[in-house]
C-alpha positions in Angstrom: 2.6 5.8 5.5 2.7 2.1 3.8 5.6 1.6 1.7 6.4 -1.8 -0.7 8.6 -4.0 0.0 11.6 -3.5 -1.1 12.3 -6.7 -3.3 8.4 -5.8 -4.6 9.7 -2.4 -5.5 12.7 -3.2 -7.4 10.6 -5.8 -9.2 7.5 -4.3 -10.0 10.3 -1.3 -12.2 12.2 -4.3 -13.9 8.8 -5.4 -14.7 7.9 -1.7 -16.8 10.9 -1.5 -18.0 10.9 -4.2 -19.8 7.1 -3.3 -21.5 9.1 0.2 -22.1 5.2 1.8 -22.4 6.9 5.4 -23.5 3.2 6.0 -22.9 2.5 5.2 -19.5 0.3 7.7 -18.1 -2.2 7.5 -21.2 -2.2 3.5 -20.5 -3.0 3.9 -17.0 -6.0 6.0 -17.6 -7.1 3.8 -20.4 -7.1 1.1 -17.7 -8.4 3.5 -15.2 -11.1 4.0 -17.1 -12.1 0.3 -18.1 -12.1 -0.1 -14.1 -14.4 2.7 -13.7 -17.0 1.5 -16.2 -17.1 -1.8 -14.4 -15.2 -3.6 -17.3 -12.7 -4.9 -14.8 -12.9 -8.6 -16.1 -10.1 -8.5 -19.0 -9.0 -4.6 -17.9 -5.4 -6.1 -17.9 -4.8 -7.6 -21.5 -1.3 -7.2 -21.9 2.1 -6.4 -21.0 1.4 -2.6 -21.2 -1.3 -3.0 -18.8 0.5 -4.9 -16.6 2.9 -2.0 -16.4 0.3 0.4 -15.9 -1.6 -2.0 -13.0 1.5 -2.6 -10.9 3.4 1.3 -11.4 -0.6 2.7 -10.2 -2.9 0.4 -9.2 -1.0 -2.4 -7.3 0.9 0.3 -4.4 -2.7 1.2 -3.0 -4.2 -2.3 -3.1 -1.2 -3.6 -1.4 -1.9 -1.4 1.2 -5.1 -1.6 1.4 -5.0 -5.0 2.1 -1.9 -5.0 4.4 -3.7 -2.5 6.3 -7.0 -4.8 6.6 -4.7 -7.9 7.2 -2.7 -6.0 10.1 -5.8 -5.2 12.1 -7.0 -9.6 11.6 -3.8 -9.8 13.5 -4.7 -7.2 16.4 -7.8 -9.4 16.7 -5.3 -12.4 16.8 -2.1 -12.1 18.4 -1.2 -15.4 17.7 -2.2 -16.4 14.0 0.7 -17.7 11.6 -1.0 -19.0 8.6 0.5 -22.4 7.3 -0.9 -21.9 3.9 -2.8 -19.0 1.9 -5.7 -19.5 -0.5 -6.0 -16.2 -2.6 -8.9 -16.2 -5.2 -8.7 -13.4 -7.8 -5.1 -12.9 -7.4 -4.2 -10.9 -10.3 -0.2 -10.2 -9.4 0.0 -11.9 -5.9 -0.8 -8.7 -4.4 -2.7 -10.2 -1.3 0.0 -12.9 -1.2 2.9 -10.0 -0.9 0.5 -7.8 1.6 0.2 -11.4 4.1 3.6 -12.1 3.9 4.4 -8.8 4.9 2.4 -8.9 7.8 3.0 -12.3 9.3 6.8 -12.8 7.9 7.6 -15.9 9.9 4.7 -17.5 9.0 4.9 -21.1 8.0 3.4 -20.7 4.4 6.0 -18.4 3.2 8.5 -21.1 4.5 7.6 -23.4 2.7 7.4 -24.0 -0.9 3.7 -25.4 -2.1 1.3 -24.0 0.8 0.5 -20.9 -1.5 -2.5 -21.6 -3.5 -3.4 -18.1 -6.0 -6.4 -18.6 -8.6 -6.7 -15.9 -11.3 -8.5 -16.0 -14.4 -5.7 -13.9 -16.3 -2.9 -15.7 -18.0 -1.2 -12.2 -18.4 -1.9 -11.2 -14.7 -0.3 -14.6 -13.8 2.9 -14.1 -15.7 3.4 -11.3 -13.9 3.2 -12.5 -10.7 5.3 -15.3 -11.2 7.9 -12.9 -12.1 7.3 -10.6 -9.4 7.2 -13.3 -6.7 10.8 -14.9 -8.1 12.0 -11.7 -6.9 10.8 -12.6 -2.9 13.3 -13.4 0.0 10.4 -16.0 0.9 11.0 -19.6 -1.1 7.0 -20.0 -0.4 6.0 -17.4 -2.6 8.6 -18.1 -5.3 7.1 -21.5 -5.1 3.5 -20.5 -5.4 1.0 -22.4 -7.5 -0.6 -20.2 -10.3 -3.5 -21.9 -11.4 -5.9 -20.0 -14.1 -9.8 -20.3 -12.9 -12.4 -18.5 -14.2 -14.0 -17.6 -10.8 -17.3 -16.8 -11.7 -18.0 -20.7 -12.4 -18.0 -23.4 -9.6 -14.1 -24.3 -8.6 -12.7 -27.8 -7.8 -9.4 -29.2 -5.5 -9.3 -26.2 -3.1 -8.1 -27.6 -0.5 -7.8 -26.6 2.4 -6.5 -23.5 3.9 -5.9 -21.6 7.4 -5.9 -18.2 5.6 -8.2 -17.2 2.6 -8.4 -14.0 1.1 -10.0 -12.3 -1.9 -9.1 -9.0 -3.2 -10.9 -6.0 -4.6 -13.1 -9.4 -6.0 -16.7 -9.3 -5.5 -17.5 -6.6 -7.7 -16.5 -8.3 -10.7 -18.9 -11.2 -10.1 -22.7 -11.2 -10.4 -25.1 -11.5 -7.6 -25.1 -15.4 -7.4 -21.3 -15.8 -8.3 -20.6 -14.1 -5.4 -22.8 -16.3 -3.5 -21.2 -19.5 -5.0 -17.7 -18.3 -4.5 -18.3 -17.2 -0.8 -19.8 -20.9 0.0 -16.6 -22.4 -2.0 -14.4 -20.3 0.1 -15.6 -20.6 3.0 -15.6 -24.5 2.5 -11.6 -24.0 1.6 -10.9 -22.1 4.8 -9.7 -23.9 7.8 -9.1 -20.7 9.9 -9.7 -17.4 9.1 -11.5 -15.5 5.5 -10.6 -12.0 4.9 -12.8 -9.5 1.9 -11.4 -6.4 1.2 -13.4 -4.2 -1.1 -13.3 -0.9 -2.6 -14.6 2.2 0.5 -17.3 3.3 -1.4 -20.7 2.6 -0.3 -21.2 0.1 -3.5 -17.9 -1.9 -1.8 -19.3 -2.0 1.2 -22.6 -3.1 0.4 -20.9 -6.1 -1.4 -18.9 -6.9 1.9 -22.4 -6.5 4.1 -24.0 -9.2 1.8 -20.5 -11.2 1.9 -20.2 -11.0 6.0 -24.1 -11.8 6.4 -24.0 -14.8 4.6 -20.8 -15.9 5.9 -22.0 -15.6 9.1 -25.1 -17.7 8.0 -22.6 -20.4 7.6 -21.1 -20.6 10.9 -18.5 -17.2 11.0 -17.5 -15.1 13.6 -16.8 -11.9 12.7 -13.5 -10.4 14.5 -12.7 -7.5 11.8 -13.6 -4.7 11.8 -17.2 -5.3 13.5 -17.0 -6.2 17.3 -20.1 -8.2 17.1 -22.0 -11.0 14.9 -25.1 -9.1 14.8 -26.7 -6.8 12.1 -24.4 -3.6 10.9 -25.9 -0.9 12.9 -25.4 1.5 10.1 -28.1 3.4 8.3 -27.9 4.6 4.4 -26.2 7.0 3.3 -23.3 5.8 6.0 -21.5 3.1 5.4 -18.0 1.4 6.9 -14.8 1.7 5.7 -11.0 2.9 6.4 -8.2 4.5 4.8 -4.5 3.9 4.5 -1.5 6.5 3.4 0.3 5.2 0.4 4.1 6.4 0.1 4.2 6.6 -3.9 7.4 5.7 -5.4 8.8 7.8 -8.6 7.4 5.0 -10.4 4.1 5.4 -9.3 4.0 9.2 -9.4 5.0 9.3 -13.3 2.4 6.3 -13.9 -0.4 9.1 -12.6 0.8 12.0 -14.0 1.2 13.0 -9.6 2.7 15.7 -7.8 1.7 14.2 -4.2 4.5 11.8 -2.5 1.4 10.3 -1.2 -2.1 9.2 -2.0 -5.0 7.6 0.5 -6.8 4.6 -0.7 -9.8 3.9 1.0 -11.3 0.4 1.6 -14.0 -1.8 3.4 -13.2 -5.5 4.9 -14.3 -8.2 6.8 -12.7 -10.3 8.2 -14.3 -13.9 10.1 -13.0 -17.0 11.6 -14.9 -20.9 12.5 -15.4 -20.5 16.2 -14.2 -22.7 18.6 -15.4 -24.3 21.8 -14.8 -21.9 24.3 -12.7 -19.7 22.5 -10.5 -17.4 24.6 -11.5 -14.0 24.2 -9.0 -12.6 22.1 -10.0 -9.1 20.2 -10.6 -6.2 22.6 -14.0 -6.7 22.0 -14.8 -9.6 22.7 -12.5 -9.4 26.3 -15.2 -7.2 28.1 -19.0 -7.7 28.5 -21.6 -6.5 26.5 -23.1 -3.1 27.2 -19.0 -1.5 27.5 -17.7 0.8 25.4 -15.1 -0.4 23.7 -15.5 -0.5 20.2 -14.0 0.4 16.6 -13.8 4.2 15.4 -15.1 4.8 12.4 -14.8 7.8 11.2 -11.1 10.4 12.1 -12.1 12.0 15.7 -12.5 15.4 15.6 -10.8 17.9 17.9 -13.0 20.7 19.1 -11.9 23.1 21.5 -12.6 21.3 25.2 -13.6 17.3 23.6 -13.1 15.5 20.9 -15.7 13.2 19.3 -15.9 9.9 18.8 -17.6 7.9 15.9 -17.8 4.3 17.6 -19.0 0.8 16.4 -19.4 -1.1 19.9 -21.6 -4.7 20.7 -24.2 -2.7 21.0 -24.6 0.3 18.2 -22.9 2.9 16.3 -22.6 6.1 17.7 -21.1 9.2 18.7 -19.3 9.7 21.6 -18.2 12.8 23.4 -15.2 13.0 25.1 -14.8 16.1 27.2 -11.3 17.5 28.9 -13.0 16.9 32.3 -12.4 13.2 31.4 -8.6 13.4 32.1 -7.3 10.2 31.4 -9.9 9.6 28.9 -9.7 12.6 27.0 -6.4 12.1 26.7 -7.0 8.5 25.3 -9.6 10.5 23.2 -7.3 12.5 21.2 -4.4 9.8 20.4 -7.1 7.9 18.5 -7.0 7.5 14.9 -9.7 6.0 12.4 -9.6 2.4 12.6 -8.1 2.2 16.2 -9.9 0.2 18.8 -10.8 2.1 21.6 -11.7 1.0 25.4 -13.2 4.3 27.1 -14.6 2.7 29.9 -10.8 2.3 31.3 -9.5 5.6 30.0 -5.8 4.0 31.2 -5.4 0.7 28.5 -3.7 2.4 26.1 -5.2 2.6 22.0 -4.7 -0.6 20.1 -3.9 1.0 17.0 -2.9 -1.1 13.5 0.6 -0.4 12.9 0.8 -1.0 9.0 -2.4 1.2 8.4 -1.6 3.9 10.0 -3.5 6.6 9.2 
């Protein structure tokens, strides 16, 4: 279960109260329809739309980005970004998520080390308002720049963390290619892309992954390798995180349940260093060993557990019987998105905390 930071949640409440849309569920429904129709560009046009977005959509986007970044933190435990560039920032969701995962990172402590790009003036105005309620000076004094991300960008500088969440689907193929090249050129450390956990979202992630590997990137999550993805259609790689709905969130979506599950696809790449030490579980073992990412919720049956694992060689099912002893106990603890090492049953499961499912 992932909660919005208290300061962000309170700021959202104030922002929505200012817009005072009595028909908030209706505005949310209209906004959702525009996004589903592929008309995301310009979908948020005024204060009412912003109120609808931050109350109904921002919590799920925050949870997905935080879960992806938490998996990255597991893969690179020493990573602490000193600067952050977010493309397609909206109201600053990825910035808040990154600060949640790395609260002590220098980027949030020093003003002027965060650059947020978006072409929506109303999003950036709301983002500044929300950031003004943050405890960290880096968030309060981030640089917000209006930019048409379908066109070439300039003066991006160099940043240790570069993110783009739920953005690629809003761009044409050529614009995606151009933007990826520019974001990679501006990345001195790690680039993280997040898209909806649909077959179409995964296809965009897969294409971006291939292009960035071609530019010299090294995948650290979720894949345990840089080779071609072994999954074949209609299968696709995605994950899920549970979102705790606030009272405002439930009202905005006319929802009864106190939670929802957000599915997402992502990829994280870094620039390889000579003789770089192994960091992730998959990098720490020889090729061919069954260390991998759990691609689906494990299936518990009488006397065995079925795991779907992506390892450094293939994506395949692993049947772990009760007779495996410690291996069986390990498999029973595994969850969707975990790293597991079935070659050493005593090795604990490596699980992203913020992305618990």
